[in-house]
C-alpha positions, -999 to 999 in steps of 0.1 A, spaced: 0 0 0 13 35 -9 20 56 22 35 88 34 38 125 27 41 120 -11 6 104 -13 -9 129 11 3 158 -10 -7 141 -43 -42 134 -29 -45 170 -19 -36 182 -54 -59 157 -71 -89 170 -51 -87 201 -73 -89 182 -106 -122 192 -123 -150 166 -124 -145 163 -162 -108 154 -159 -113 121 -179 -107 113 -215 -138 122 -235 -155 131 -202 -164 97 -190 -173 98 -153 -192 80 -126 -228 91 -122 -227 71 -89 -211 41 -72 -234 24 -47 -221 28 -12 -202 -1 2 -223 -3 34 -251 -22 51 -278 -2 34 -268 -2 -3 -237 -23 -8 -237 -57 -25 -223 -71 7 -194 -91 -7 -171 -96 -38 -192 -86 -69 -185 -103 -102 -212 -92 -126 -241 -67 -132 -272 -70 -154 -292 -39 -164 -330 -41 -165 -337 -4 -170 -326 31 -159 -310 27 -125 -325 -8 -122 -301 -37 -122 -291 -69 -105 -256 -76 -90 -241 -110 -88 -219 -118 -58 -193 -145 -62 -170 -149 -32 -134 -156 -39 -128 -193 -41 -102 -211 -20 -67 -210 -32 -56 -220 -58 -84 -198 -71 -85 -211 -107 -87 -247 -95 -117 -239 -74 -133 -213 -96 -167 -230 -97 -170 -238 -60 -170 -204 -44 -179 -201 -6 -209 -179 -14 -230 -170 -45 -260 -147 -45 -280 -120 -63 -288 -84 -51 -315 -63 -68 -315 -25 -72 -347 -5 -81 -344 32 -89 -309 32 -74 -283 59 -67 -252 58 -45 -272 54 -12 -306 41 -21 -322 14 -43 -312 -20 -29 -343 -42 -26 -355 -52 -1 -342 -21 17 -331 -21 53 -359 -11 78 -348 8 109 -312 -2 104 -320 -39 103 -301 -63 81 -317 -77 49 -311 -109 32 -286 -115 19 -268 -99 48 -239 -75 43 -204 -88 48 -215 -124 56 -199 -153 39 -215 -186 27 -247 -170 15 -264 -185 -16 -295 -176 -37 -318 -205 -45 -338 -208 -77 -371 -224 -66 -403 -234 -84 -428 -258 -67 -407 -288 -57 -378 -279 -80 -348 -262 -64 -313 -253 -77 -287 -235 -56 -264 -209 -72 -230 -225 -76 -200 -211 -94 -220 -184 -112 -197 -156 -125 -219 -137 -150 -255 -127 -155 -275 -110 -182 -307 -90 -182 -335 -80 -206 -359 -51 -205 -388 -73 -193 -371 -76 -159 -357 -111 -164 -322 -119 -152 -303 -150 -166 -276 -167 -146 -249 -189 -160 -249 -214 -132 -226 -244 -125 -247 -268 -106 -246 -305 -117 -266 -297 -149 -250 -263 -155 -284 -246 -157 -293 -212 -171 -314 -200 -142 -340 -172 -148 -350 -147 -121 -371 -116 -122 -364 -82 -107 -392 -61 -94 -396 -33 -68 -397 -60 -40 -365 -77 -50 -352 -106 -70 -376 -136 -74 -374 -170 -90 -394 -177 -121 -404 -211 -135 -377 -210 -161 -344 -228 -162 -324 -247 -189 -298 -274 -185 -268 -269 -208 -248 -301 -203 -216 -312 -185 -193 -282 -191 -187 -252 -168 -203 -222 -184 -192 -186 -179 -204 -158 -202 -241 -152 -209 -262 -129 -230 -298 -125 -243 -309 -107 -275 -341 -86 -281 -359 -116 -296 -352 -136 -264 -325 -160 -277 -301 -169 -249 -264 -173 -256 -239 -190 -232 -202 -198 -236 -182 -225 -219 -154 -213 -197 -129 -237 -214 -127 -248 -250 -113 -282 -257 -108 -305 -287 -133 -329 -272 -162 -305 -276 -178 -288 -307 -204 -267 -288 -185 -242 -266 -211 -216 -275 -248 -227 -272 -278 -206 -283 -313 -215 -270 -347 -203 -281 -362 -178 -257 -383 -186 -227 -415 -177 -245 -407 -194 -278 -431 -221 -290 -422 -257 -282 -395 -248 -255 -394 -265 -221 -379 -236 -201 -409 -235 -177 -421 -271 -179 -418 -293 -148 -397 -323 -158 -385 -304 -189 -357 -278 -190 -338 -300 -215 -341 -283 -250 -313 -288 -275 -296 -256 -285 -308 -241 -318 -272 -232 -328 -237 -239 -315 -202 -227 -322 -170 -248 -320 -143 -228 -303 -106 -238 -302 -87 -247 -270 -87 -217 -247 -104 -198 -219 -135 -177 -226 -150 -152 -201 -175 -131 -220 -201 -131 -248 -224 -104 -262 -246 -101 -293 -263 -74 -313 -299 -69 -305 -310 -89 -336 -285 -117 -329 -266 -112 -362 -233 -102 -347 -218 -122 -318 -187 -113 -299 -166 -136 -276 -139 -128 -251 -110 -152 -260 -95 -144 -227 -65 -167 -230 -57 -150 -263 -63 -115 -249 -87 -110 -279 -122 -104 -290 -136 -127 -317 -166 -119 -339 -190 -143 -355 -218 -134 -380 -250 -151 -388 -281 -157 -368 -296 -183 -343 -315 -200 -371 -288 -203 -398 -258 -206 -375 -226 -185 -373 -193 -182 -390 -162 -164 -378 -156 -129 -392 -119 -132 -401 -116 -95 -409 -124 -85 -373 -92 -84 -353 -90 -70 -317 -61 -81 -295 -45 -63 -266 -10 -51 -273 19 -68 -255 26 -36 -236 -10 -33 -224 0 -44 -189 -3 -32 -153 19 -3 -143 18 24 -115 33 0 -90 13 -30 -99 20 -60 -121 2 -86 -141 -12 -92 -176 -48 -80 -180 -71 -96 -206 -106 -92 -220 -134 -104 -197 -171 -94 -198 -186 -78 -229 -216 -57 -237 -230 -45 -271 -246 -10 -278 -268 -14 -308 -272 22 -320 -237 24 -334 -225 -11 -332 -201 -6 -302 -186 -34 -281 -178 -25 -245 -150 -47 -231 -141 -51 -195 -103 -55 -194 -84 -63 -162 -64 -89 -144 -91 -113 -133 -97 -110 -96 -60 -100 -90 -59 -83 -56 -37 -56 -42 -14 -28 -53 13 -53 -61 -9 -68 -87 -41 -55 -102 -55 -24 -85 -36 2 -106 -52 -13 -137 -88 -17 -148 -106 -2 -177 -134 -6 -203 -124 -3 -240 -150 9 -264 -145 -10 -297 -161 -5 -331 -180 -37 -338 -173 -34 -375 -137 -24 -378 -125 -36 -344 -109 -2 -338 -105 9 -302 -124 41 -301 -123 51 -265 -113 41 -230 -130 44 -196 -100 42 -173 -115 32 -140 -83 28 -121 -71 64 -130 -106 78 -122 -103 62 -87 -69 76 -82 -80 111 -93 -110 110 -70 -93 95 -39 -55 98 -42 -51 60 -40 -58 28 -59 -72 10 -29 -93 37 -13 -126 18 -8 -160 28 -23 -177 49 3 -177 83 -14 -204 75 -40 -182 85 -69 -153 59 -69 -153 22 -65 -119 23 -49 -106 -12 -54 -104 -14 -92 -113 -49 -102 -136 -49 -132 -149 -83 -145 -181 -74 -164 -199 -45 -181 -235 -38 -193 -252 -10 -211 -287 5 -206 -301 5 -241 -323 35 -235 -300 60 -217 -268 44 -230 -252 45 -195 -225 20 -188 -228 -2 -157 -199 -22 -142 -188 -36 -109 -158 -36 -86 -151 -71 -74 -131 -61 -43 -150 -28 -38 -183 -47 -32 -202 -23 -54 -218 -14 -88 -207 17 -107 -227 37 -133 -207 56 -158 -220 84 -180 -206 106 -208 -211 143 -214 -205 168 -242 -222 192 -266 -218 209 -300 -226 243 -314 -242 249 -349 -225 276 -370 -246 276 -401 -271 257 -423 -279 264 -459 -291 250 -492 -263 247 -518 -284 233 -547 -321 231 -555 -316 204 -580 -336 173 -571 -313 144 -562 -319 108 -572 -320 97 -535 -313 108 -500 -276 108 -492 -254 117 -462 -218 127 -471 -187 122 -450 -179 154 -430 -149 175 -441 -123 179 -429 -121 147 -410 -104 145 -386 -113 181 -377 -104 208 -351 -128 222 -341 -151 232 -371 -164 208 -397 -190 207 -424 -216 180 -433 -234 179 -466 -266 159 -473 -292 155 -501 -330 155 -496 -351 137 -522 -386 147 -511 -402 175 -491 -405 165 -455 -392 166 -420 -354 162 -419 -333 155 -387 -295 157 -385 -283 147 -350 -250 143 -333 -242 114 -309 -214 108 -285 -194 76 -282 -220 59 -259 -249 67 -283 -264 96 -264 -278 124 -286 -259 156 -277 -271 180 -304 -297 184 -331 -283 202 -360 -313 201 -382 -350 196 -372 -372 212 -399 -391 206 -431 -368 208 -461 -376 209 -498 -356 186 -523 -320 197 -528 -286 196 -514 -277 212 -480 -247 217 -458 -243 224 -421 -212 237 -404 -207 235 -366 -181 241 -340 -171 213 -316 -147 235 -297 -163 227 -263 -159 189 -269 -129 168 -260 -110 149 -287 -126 117 -297 -150 98 -320 -186 111 -326 -215 100 -349 -239 120 -370 -272 106 -383 -295 118 -410 -332 108 -408 -359 117 -433 -390 96 -435 -379 59 -436 -344 69 -447 -317 68 -421 -279 69 -424 -251 73 -399 -214 82 -403 -185 86 -379 -163 116 -375 -132 123 -354 -124 155 -334 -87 157 -330 -74 187 -310 
């Protein structure tokens, strides 16, 4: 642990760093307090977003040493629900008159049970969960049948449903669900003896499935993917299930597959994202981080990747590192970074400060990430900070001028690439309008949040241009979208100061 006058002075200086002292203005909206009232209560491995400030945290206590040999037999494994949360409120059920709730804070050997009539399955070796906007939470469990267990979050807490699905004999790790309800799960370990490390199941409401049938829960997957020998700790998909991304953790890479649950998937060989050899822990720590949990943001095809040394504890190993990379799902380019460790240090003056100030998780140890599809906020967890963090992005633009450059009727709607690009700080966008009607030209930040509306008016056929000033924005990647009737087109631009 860092000590002494040097840290005291540095912490004092860092208190004067502005709130927006973060690349591209990423910052925590809140971190749930690590306490009896709102904390998760123990080491927290995953988070699943249900809606705005509504999410479920998964607690997976650190297994006995050697950890990796006992990964799927942790001393405790349970779910904690949050409803309309902020740093100090939202955990359900909430404490009353200071009394403890179940699960109790800071108490080992607690487990959540999935129960339906006479059917009961205990959480065992679950490391990741996924959520949908209906309130369902899917757990990649490692009981004897390696079930996908389905719970539901409401204002009263996390409750069992009638749904579960046995996946076979292999330990499962990453899990995701698309907007059509298909459920995707990936085995922790790929071997030559298997050809189905990724399994895709029809949704809980799909015709002919046995998710909720007593004596059922045994459907065959509708699609599988054969992965090579290796370790896999994350999976995510586009909302329509046509793009699938996997954390090849042992390779420090993200792999992409294209297709769909009905026709199957093939690997996209032109997608290549691998951490560089010098992407390692510094600032007094050590270790080799890799890609862990993943999330997909549909609006602009962005993959959010949790990157850290997996549950590596302490300043001599992992705490000075921990980040989320924002990756273009098409080109595999790394577009932005949420540097959680440096945010913690800037807010508290240390890498192991704890998470009681509502803005920093303290003990940087990110394993998973999720995105609210409506607000586009990013949610993650701090394993050793016993907390969930909500991250937001801010920025705005200023319109300089809009005008028609030609009244000639174009053959079709069209959105041109802005010029210059990259730019600093003024750029121009040209577009063509085929028919008289309402036209919108909007600007979005890297997390898909609309930050400016450049055009929102009825235009006659012709060609137009808009100039605007991004002088108040930090350097980074932004998106602009033209919408006119059923036409919609989006392009990317780069501000480089």
